C-alpha positions in Angstrom: 4.6 3.5 13.2 1.0 2.9 12.1 0.4 1.6 8.6 -1.9 4.5 7.7 -1.8 6.7 4.5 -1.0 10.3 5.5 -3.4 11.7 2.7 -6.4 9.4 2.6 -6.2 7.9 6.0 -6.5 4.4 4.6 -5.4 1.7 7.2 -5.4 -2.0 7.6 -8.7 -3.9 7.0 -9.9 -7.1 8.8 -10.5 -10.2 6.8 -10.2 -14.0 7.0 -8.1 -16.7 5.5 -10.2 -19.7 4.4 -8.7 -23.2 4.1 -10.4 -25.6 1.8 -9.9 -29.2 1.2 -11.1 -31.6 -1.4 -11.2 -31.6 -5.2 -13.6 -29.4 -7.2 -16.6 -31.1 -8.8 -15.6 -29.5 -12.1 -12.3 -31.4 -11.8 -13.9 -34.8 -11.0 -14.1 -34.6 -7.2 -16.9 -34.5 -4.8 -16.6 -30.8 -4.0 -14.4 -28.6 -1.8 -15.2 -28.1 1.9 -14.1 -25.3 4.3 -11.9 -26.9 7.0 -10.7 -23.7 8.9 -11.1 -20.0 8.9 -8.5 -17.7 10.6 -8.4 -14.0 11.0 -6.0 -11.9 9.1 -5.3 -8.2 8.1 -5.1 -6.7 4.7 -2.4 -3.9 4.7 -2.5 -0.9 2.4 0.2 -0.6 -0.3 2.2 2.2 1.4 5.1 4.0 -0.4 7.5 6.5 1.0 7.5 9.5 -1.4 9.2 12.9 -1.4 6.3 15.3 -1.8 5.6 19.1 -1.8 3.5 19.9 1.2 2.6 23.5 2.2 5.5 24.8 0.1 8.2 22.5 1.7 9.6 19.2 0.6 9.2 16.3 3.0 8.8 12.5 2.9 5.3 11.1 3.3 3.9 7.6 3.5 1.0 7.4 1.1 -0.8 4.5 -0.7 0.0 3.6 -4.3 -3.6 4.4 -5.2 -3.3 7.9 -3.9 -0.1 8.4 -6.1 -2.0 7.0 -9.1 -5.0 9.3 -8.5 -2.6 12.3 -8.5 -3.2 13.3 -4.9 0.6 13.7 -4.4 2.6 16.5 -6.0 6.1 15.1 -6.3 9.0 17.3 -5.2 11.0 19.1 -8.0 14.4 17.9 -8.9 17.3 19.6 -7.1 19.2 22.2 -9.1 21.9 22.8 -6.4 25.4 22.7 -7.7 28.7 22.4 -5.7 30.4 25.8 -5.3 33.5 26.1 -7.5 36.8 26.5 -5.5 38.7 29.7 -6.3 
């Protein structure tokens, strides 16, 4: 399953993790130096939400930012009651 938002299409982004060694000049050292850079991925904050899509309720995987922006209409609460036995 791809880590992609079903509404906005937001997916993972490439980046790098930077290792530094040494003490900052501000803290009394001779400055920090980069010792290694490795590749990494930044994943979107996906949430599984019950949403109303085309008149039907279904689960979708959307980013938290899409939920905050109001792009998702949440499903109404169920009003179903158990039938009473005669």
